[in-house]
C-alpha positions as CSV (number, residue, x, y, z in Angstrom):
1,M,0.0,0.1,-0.4
2,S,1.1,3.5,-0.8
3,R,2.0,5.9,2.2
4,L,0.4,8.1,0.3
5,N,-3.2,6.2,0.9
6,K,-2.4,6.8,4.9
7,I,-2.2,10.5,4.9
8,N,-5.0,12.1,7.0
9,D,-7.7,13.6,4.7
10,A,-9.4,15.9,7.3
11,K,-7.4,18.8,6.1
12,M,-8.4,18.6,2.7
13,N,-10.9,21.5,2.1
14,S,-12.0,20.2,-1.4
15,I,-12.7,17.0,-3.0
16,L,-13.1,16.9,-7.1
17,G,-14.8,13.5,-7.6
18,P,-14.1,10.9,-10.2
19,E,-17.3,11.7,-12.0
20,V,-15.7,15.3,-12.4
21,E,-14.2,16.9,-15.5
22,I,-12.8,20.5,-15.4
23,N,-11.8,22.8,-18.8
24,G,-10.4,25.5,-16.9
25,D,-7.9,27.0,-14.5
26,V,-8.7,25.9,-10.7
27,D,-7.5,28.1,-7.7
28,I,-7.6,26.5,-4.0
29,R,-7.3,28.8,-1.2
30,G,-6.6,25.6,0.8
31,S,-6.2,22.2,-0.3
32,I,-7.9,19.6,-2.7
33,M,-8.0,15.9,-3.6
34,I,-8.7,15.2,-7.3
35,Y,-10.0,12.1,-8.4
36,G,-11.5,13.5,-11.9
37,R,-9.7,15.4,-14.7
38,I,-8.4,18.4,-15.3
39,T,-7.4,20.2,-18.4
40,G,-5.9,23.7,-17.3
41,N,-3.6,24.8,-14.7
42,V,-4.5,24.0,-10.7
43,T,-3.0,26.7,-8.0
44,A,-3.4,25.7,-4.4
45,K,-2.1,27.7,-1.3
46,G,-2.1,24.4,0.5
47,T,-1.7,20.5,-0.6
48,I,-3.0,19.5,-4.0
49,R,-3.4,15.6,-3.7
50,T,-4.2,12.9,-7.0
51,A,-5.8,10.1,-6.9
52,Q,-4.8,6.5,-8.8
53,G,-6.4,7.1,-12.5
54,S,-7.0,11.0,-11.9
55,L,-5.4,13.2,-14.8
56,I,-4.1,16.9,-14.8
57,R,-3.1,18.5,-18.4
58,G,-1.8,21.8,-17.0
59,N,0.8,22.8,-14.7
60,I,0.6,22.4,-10.9
61,I,1.5,25.5,-8.4
62,A,1.1,24.4,-4.7
63,K,2.6,24.6,-1.1
64,E,2.9,20.5,-1.5
65,A,1.8,18.2,-3.9
66,L,1.2,14.4,-3.3
67,I,0.7,12.5,-6.5
68,S,-0.8,9.3,-7.4
69,G,-2.4,10.1,-10.6
70,T,-1.2,11.5,-14.6
71,V,0.1,14.6,-14.5
72,E,0.9,16.1,-18.2
73,G,2.4,19.4,-17.4
74,D,4.9,20.8,-14.9
75,I,5.1,20.7,-11.1
76,Q,6.3,23.8,-9.0
77,S,6.4,23.6,-5.1
78,E,7.8,25.5,-2.3
79,G,7.7,22.4,-0.2
80,K,7.3,18.5,-0.7
81,V,6.4,17.1,-3.8
82,T,5.6,13.1,-3.4
83,L,5.3,10.9,-6.7
84,G,3.5,7.6,-5.7
85,E,4.4,4.2,-6.6
86,K,1.4,4.8,-9.2
87,A,2.4,8.3,-10.4
88,V,3.0,9.4,-13.7
89,L,4.8,12.7,-14.4
90,Q,5.2,14.0,-17.5
91,G,7.0,17.5,-17.4
92,S,9.3,19.1,-15.2
93,L,9.5,19.2,-11.3
94,R,10.7,22.3,-9.1
95,S,10.7,21.5,-5.0
96,N,12.5,21.9,-2.2
97,I,11.9,18.2,-1.5
98,L,10.9,14.8,-3.8
99,V,9.9,12.0,-2.7
100,V,9.6,9.0,-5.7
101,E,8.4,5.7,-4.7
102,G,9.1,2.6,-6.6
103,G,6.8,2.6,-9.4
104,A,6.6,6.0,-10.6
105,Q,7.1,7.3,-13.5
106,F,8.8,10.6,-14.3
107,D,9.9,11.9,-17.8
108,G,11.0,15.6,-17.6
109,S,13.9,17.2,-15.5
110,C,14.3,18.3,-11.8
111,R,15.6,21.5,-10.3
112,M,15.9,21.5,-6.5
113,S,16.6,24.6,-4.4
114,E,19.7,24.5,-2.8
115,P,19.7,23.9,1.0
116,K,21.1,25.9,3.4
117,P,23.9,23.9,5.1
118,S,24.5,24.2,8.8
119,T,27.9,24.1,8.3
120,P,30.1,25.8,6.3
121,I,31.0,23.7,3.2
122,R,34.9,23.8,2.7
123,P,36.5,23.3,-0.7
124,V,38.1,20.0,-1.7
125,P,41.6,20.3,-1.9
126,E,43.0,20.1,-5.6
127,G,43.8,16.5,-6.4
128,K,41.4,14.7,-3.8
129,P,38.1,12.9,-4.6
130,N,35.0,14.9,-4.1
131,I,33.7,11.9,-1.6
């Protein structure tokens, strides 16, 4: 069982059912669980979570994203992006933290924000391996 299925949905403000198809952009002030299909960009101030069998043809911008369905577009998150075991992402991804479960498919580029080191990074002496 995917860890995504164990997440508490109590914080989900909106749910898009499996029989719903939206053609246009979606803007959510909180978080959303998507079971259906969206052709358009999805923006949320909270978390965007997609279920297995869902489809988004557009870009995702959210605080966090937990993907179990198919996304044909780019994902941008200031927090964590999780690609579940049945996730399919065809597009670029930008996030601070990325979790990819076994079985997830990702065809695109990934850009991670640089973490702020807690200790200064020392230069590697010339001729020494960078390990």
